N, C-alpha and C positions, 0 to 999 in steps of 0.2 A: 380212275373210275372206282367209285365206291360200291358198285354192284358187279359181281363176277357173272358175266352172261355166257351161257353155253347153250347153243340152239338145239343141239341134238336132233337136227332135222326139222325143228319147229320154226314157224315164222316169228319175227321180232315184233310181237304185238302184245298189248296189255293182257296179262293172264298167262302168257307163255314164257315169262322171265321169272327167275327164282333167285332169291338172295342167299348168299353163302353164309350160313349161320356160324360156321367155324372161324370166320375172319374176325380178328381182334385189333389189328393195326389200321389206323386211318390217317396217319401223318403223311406229310409230303417230304420227299427226299431233298437233301441239301444240294444246292448248285454252286456253293462257294467253299473253297478250301484254302488253308494257309500252310505254307511250307517255307521254313527258314525266315518267317516274318513277312513273307510276301503273299498277297492274295492271288489265288489261282482259280480260274473257272473250272467247273466240273459239270459235264453234260449229264442230265438225268437219264437214267436207263429204265427206271420204273416209275409208275404213276403213283396216285394216292393209294395208300394201303398196300404197297408193294405189288400192284397190278401191272402187268406188262403193257407197254405203250403200243397201241395199234399202229401208230405212224412208224415207230421203230421196226416193228415186224414187217410192215409193207416195204420199208426202205431196204431192209436186209434181203427180203424176198426178191425185189426188183434187181438189186445188185447181183444176187446169185444167178438170176436168169440172164442178165446181160453178160455176165462173165462167161456163161456157157455158150450163148448165141453169138457173141462178137469174137471173131478170131483175133489173136494177138498179132498175127502177121500184118493185118490190115490197119489196125488202130494202135498197135503197140500193147505193151503189158499194162495192166491196171493195178498200180501200186498205191495210189492215194485215194482217200475217201472223197466222194462227191460233195459232201456237206462240210461247211466251215464250222470252226469251233465256236460255241456259244459263249459270249462275254457279256455280263450284265452291265447296264449303264453306270451304276454306281462304282463299278470297278474300272471300266474303260475311261471314264471322265472324272475319276476321283482326283481332287486337288488341282483341277484345271479351272482357272478363273480368268476371265477377261477383265481388264482394268482400263477404265476411261477417265480422263480428266475433264471436268466441266466447271461451270460457274452459274450462279443465278444472281439476279439483280434485285436488291431489296430497297424499296422506296422509304425515304426518311421524311416523316411529317413533323411539322412545327420546329424546324431547325433552320436558323438563318445561315449556317455555315455549310450545309450539304443538302443535296436533293436525293441522292441515292448512294448505295454502297455495293461494291462488288465482293461477293463472298464465294471463294473457290471451294469445290467439293471433289470427291473421288467416288466413282461409281464402280461397284464390283458386280460382275455377272458370273454366277456359278453354273457351269455347264452340266453339272451332275443332275440338278433338278430344276434348272431354268429359274432359279431364284436370284434376287438382286438386293443389294443394300447400298445406302448412300451415307458417306461419312464426310464430315467437314473437319479439316485439320485444325488442331488446337493452336491458338495464338495467345502467348503469355500476356496477361494484364489487358485483355481486350474488353472485358466487361460484358461479353455476349455469351450466352449458353452455346457451346460448340461441342463437337464430338459426333456421335451417331445420330443422324437426322431421321433415317428410316431403317428400321431393323430388317434383317434378312427375311424376304418373303417374295412371292410372285406378284409383280406390280401389274395392276389392271391397265389394259390398253384402251378400251372403249367401254361403252355401256352394254355391249352384247356379251360381256363376260370373257372376252379374249384377253390374253396376257402377253406382255412383251417377251420376245425371243431374241436370240443373238442375231438372227437375220434382220431384225428391225433397227439395229444400232449401227451408226456410222458417224464419221466426223463431220462437224459443221451442222448437225441437226439439233432440233429442240426436242427434249424428252420431257413431256408434261406428266407429272406425277402429283396427284392430290392437289391440284391447283397451282403448282409451282413449276415454272419452266426452267429446265436445266439445259444449258447450251453446251454440247460436247465439243471440245476443242482438240484434244490429243488422246493418245493411247500409248501403251507400252509396246515393247518389241514382240512379246509373245502374242498379244492380241492381234497385232498386224499380221504376223505370220499365220495365225490360225484363220483369220478372215480370208487371206489370200489363198490358203489351201482349200477353202470351201468355195472359191470362185467369186468372192465378193471383193470389189475394188474399193478401197477406202479413199475418202476425199483428202484434200491437202489439210494438214494440221493448221490450226489458228492459234495465235497468242491470246492469253487471258488479258482482258483490259485492265488497265491500272486503276486501282481504287483511289478516287480523289481524296478521301479522308486520310488514307495512309500516306499518300504523296504529300499532302499538306503538312502532316506531322513530321515527315522527314526533312522538309524544307526548313532551314534555320530562319527563325523570325528575328527581325531587328529588335534590340532591347533599348529602351529609352530611359531606363533607370540607371543612374550612376552607381556603380558598386561601391560599397562602403570599404574604406581602408582598414577599419577596425573590426576585428572578429567578435561579434556579439556573443556567440556561443562560448568562445574562449573566456570572455569576460564573465559570463555567468558561472562557468565551471570553476574559475580561479578566485573570483571575488564574492561569491555568495556568502552571506552572513558576516561580511567584513564591513565595519562601519567606523568612520572617523568621528570622534566625539570631542566637541569643543565646548568650553565653558565661556559664556559671554554675558555682557550687561546690555540690556536694551535701554537706550537713551530716549525716554519718552517725555522729556522735560518741556518740549515745545507745546504739548497739549494743555488743556485748561487745568486739569488736576494731574499733570504729568509727574513722573518720578523715574528713577532708575530701577529697573527690575532685573533680577537674575534669570537667565534662560540657558538652555542647552541646545546647541546646533549639532544635528547628526547628518553626516554626509554618507549615503549608501553607495559604496563602490560598485555594486552589482549593476545598477542602472543609472548612476549619476544623478540621483534625486536627493533633495534636501528636506529636512523636517526640523521645525523649531518648536520647542516646548518651554513653557514657563515653569519656574521652580516655586511652588507654593508651600507656605508654611502652615501648620495646623492653626485653625481659627483665625486665618488671615482675612476671611471675608471675600476672597477672590472667587472667580468663576470656577466651579468644580471641574471643568474641562480644561486642562492645561495646554492643549494644542494651540499654539499661536499661529502656525502656518502648517497646513497639511503637507504630506509628502508629495513633492512634485519637482520637476526640472525647472531651474531658475534661469530665465533668459538674461544674458549679460549684454548682448548687442542686438538690437532689433533693426530690421531694414527700414529706411525712411519711407513713409507713405506720402503719395502725391494727392490723395483724395481722402475725404473723411470716411471713417469706418464705424459701423454700428455694432460690430462683433466685439464682445468683451474678452473672450478667450483668444489667446495668441497661438496660432498654429505653428508647426515646425517650418513651414515655408517662409514665415515672416521673421524668423530668428536667424541671425548670422552666427552667434556663438552663445553657448551655455556656460554656466559657472562650472569650474573644474577644481580639483584639489589644490592646484597651485595658486588659486585665488584666495584661499583661506590661510592667512598668515597670523600666527599668534602674536599679540602685542600691537596690532593695528586696528583701526576703525574701518568697517566696511558697511556698505549700504545694500540691503536686500529688500526689494519691493517697497522702496520708499522709507524703510525704517533703518535706523543706525544702530549698529551692534559693535561693541568693543570686545574682541577676543582676548581674554586675559590668561587662558590656560587650556590644556587639553590632557587627555589620558595617555597612558603609557603606550598603547597600541598605535595611537596617532603619531606619537613622537618617533617610534620605530619605523613607521611607514614613511615619514618624511626624510628620515636619515638614510633610508634605503633607496627611495625613488626620487627624492628631490634634495640631494645633499647640499645644494647651494642656498637653500632657504634657511634662514635663522629663526629659531624658535625661542622667543624671549618672553617667558611668563611675567605677568604684572601682578604685584602684590595688591590684593583688593581686600578691604576689611570684611571679614566674614562674621556671621552670627554663630559663635561657638556654642553658646548655651542660651536657649530660649528663655529659661526661667530667670537667668541673671539679667537679661535685657528687659524683661517684662516683670521685674521683681515687684514693682509697686502695684501692678495690676492683680497680683495674687492676694486674695484676702487672707487674714491671719487664721490660724488653726483654732477652731472653736471647741475642740475636745471630744466631739462626737465621732465615733468610729476611729479607724486607724488613720495615721497621717498619710499613708500612701493612697488609701481610698479617697480621702477628702481632696487630695491633690489632683486626682484624675478628673474630678468634676470641674476643676478650673482649666484643664488642658484641652478638653474637647466637649462638644455638646452632648455626645453619647459617650459616657465614660467607659473605658475598657479596664479590665482587671489588671492590677500591677503585675509586672513580670517577677517571676520567682526563680530562684536558683535550683533548677531541677536536679542537677548533679549532687548538690549538697543534700537535697531531700532524699535522693535514692541511697546515698552512702550512709546517712545517719537516720534512716527510717527505724522507728521503734527503739531509739537510743535515748534514754532519759537519765539525767543526773538528779538524785534525790538527797535532800538535806533535811535535817531536823532543826526547828527554830522555835523560839519563844517570842511573845509579843512584848516589846519594850514600851510599857505604858505607865503613866503616873497613877492610874486607877488601880487600887488594891484588888479589885475583883478580877483583873486580867492577869494576875500573877501566876496562876496555875494553868493557863491555857497553853497548849502545845500544838504546833503546826508542822506540816510536811510541805516543803517547797520543792517543786519539780521543775527542772529546767530541760526543755525539749531541744535537742541538738539539731533537729531537722529544720526548724523555723525560728529558733532563738526566742521562743515564747516561754512564759512562766505561768504556772498555776499553783495555787495554794489551797491545801486541804487541812481542816481543823479536826484533830482527834477528839472523839467524844470523851467527856470526863464525867464520872458519876457524881451526883449530888452537887453539881456546880451551878445548875440553873441555866447553862448555856448549851444550846443545841449544836452539836458538831456537824461537820459536812463540808461542802464546797464553800470556800471563803472567797476565791478569786478565779474567774474563768481564765482560759489560756489567752495571754496577751503579752505584748512586748512592753517592758517596763523601762522608761528612761531614767537615767541617773539624775540625782538632784543637782541643780545648777546648770543643766544643759538647756539650750534654747529650743524653742518650738520649731524653728525653721531647720536647724541642724541638730537634732537630738542625738544623744549618745546613750546607747542601751547597755544594760547589764550583760556580762558575758561570764563564762566559767572562771576566768582569771580573777574576777572580783569576789568570788565566793570562798573566802577563807574561814576557817573555824574561828568564831568570835567576831566576825565582821558583821556590820549592821547594814541591812538592806532596807531602803525606804521605798515603800510601795504605796503610792497615792496617799501620802500623809500618814501612813502607818509604818512603824519601825519594827523590823524583825531582826533578832540576833540569832545567827547560825550557831547551833550548839553541837551538831554531829552530822555525819554523812555515812553512806554505805561504802563498802569496799570497791564497788564498781567505779565510784567517782575517783578514787585514788588510782585505779588501774588505767582509766581513760586519760587522766591528767598526766600520768607518767609517760604514756605513749605520745603525748603532745607537750612534752616538757619545754620545748623551745619557745612555746607561746604562753606559758604559764609562769607567773612570777615565783621566785623562790619562797617568799613568805607564805604564799598559798599552799605550796607543796609541804613546807615544813609544818604548818599548822595541821594539815591532814595526817602527816606521818606521826606527829606527836599524839594526836587525838586517837587515831586508830590503833596505835601501839598500846595505849592505856586501855582502850576498849577490849583488845585481845587478851591483855594480861588479866583483866578482871572477868574474862569469859562473858562479855556482853554479847548478845545476839546481833548479827549483822546479816542483811539480805543482799546476796550478790545480784539477784535479778531486779532489784529496785522496787519490790512490792512494799517494803517498809524499810526503815532505817533504824539503827541502834539507838536505844534510849541514852540520853546524855548521862554520863557518870557523875555521881555526886562528889 
């Protein structure tokens, strides 16, 4: 009681009751206690705000009156309390759950194999608060969402707001929840014992019907496919990227403009397929697509047909045997899809494969005339060099329709980059005006080119400067088809260099030329080295200037 009422002889009417203003506690006493981890009930002795309970006072008063009025001789001694201990429901029924096994039938639409499916569930009833939950056991790889179907809650029984209780459950009954009928078939031992202790007789348990779909899955089905004796997965793992490569000649002489063409036959061991490609030469005029036969399995023996067929492609059911590696023997003629091929050689991997897997087969390569040099075979078709541009650039225009730049020795260019041999020269001419002209001849080691620069001379009337761009200079007497170019071995002091009908006499060189030629003395003639030694010694003795870096060369001594 929140109001402490004391009548003081006044009637209990409005206006005759007064509130205790000194009261400050309005809580309710606890009725549950824990001791050693166990929940123990505790009977309340006071009410709200520590007010004494009127029922407790009356009970104690009646007990005291009866104890004085009732003799112990007649009724015996009064030792026990007339009231029972108060135990809350959440303590008395804590962790007490009834478990029932049930199932529901699910209709399957639009399936020719099944009409319905039996799905078992487990129903849990919690006696503590009369709540229930329904859980469907998980089945591995079922493809159906399973698990908790209805979470823990009080399930409605009818439209009047009533809920299911433990008295409403029994075996063999239908429990309709949210439009689904669950048929209860069995229960566990605790549930049976609890229901019998409450005076409810359970019906006989029923077995759960067999699911027709699960039964059909467990029944072994007859297989009408003959299992393969060869393991395709093992073939893929062991033979992937392994190809037998054969060199062959396609005998096409029976056609109107037939000839013998070189081809390559590739046998892929991973899936026993064959591909044939033509070997085309540049500017041959052939089809730019060299695939003669796309990659496919080649049938060797086809079943005889008793009726005409309008299908062009041959299926696997119509083939008795396909071509295998043992059918490709080097040195023999074979027929593939109506074409004749002569296998004259194979690569090293193919030879090792046959020696390991087919040792009885003999591999006999056949000598076939090959086109070693396209230019030698088509020598008459290349026009003569006309002198414009370099010989290599002009030749590329004859080899292909879209010329490519000639290949260069990149290693030589990197090793000899910025390395130049410089010589001093004079012009050997019959004209008296050219007698005083002096030139610097530079030889570039990276690309074997030569450039000539003329020194300016005062009051000569000739403007100095660049006389010849960087170019390769052939030696006199060399042919146009096989030219021979000047090299450092030809540049001796006093030697004459003929450059496009101009004759230059080498008179001096810088010290770097001697250093470089001495480092490569095995490739330089002795006469060239001796001339340089003799000239440079004279230049040093007379204190003539010489540039190591090659910017200029020493003036020739008189």
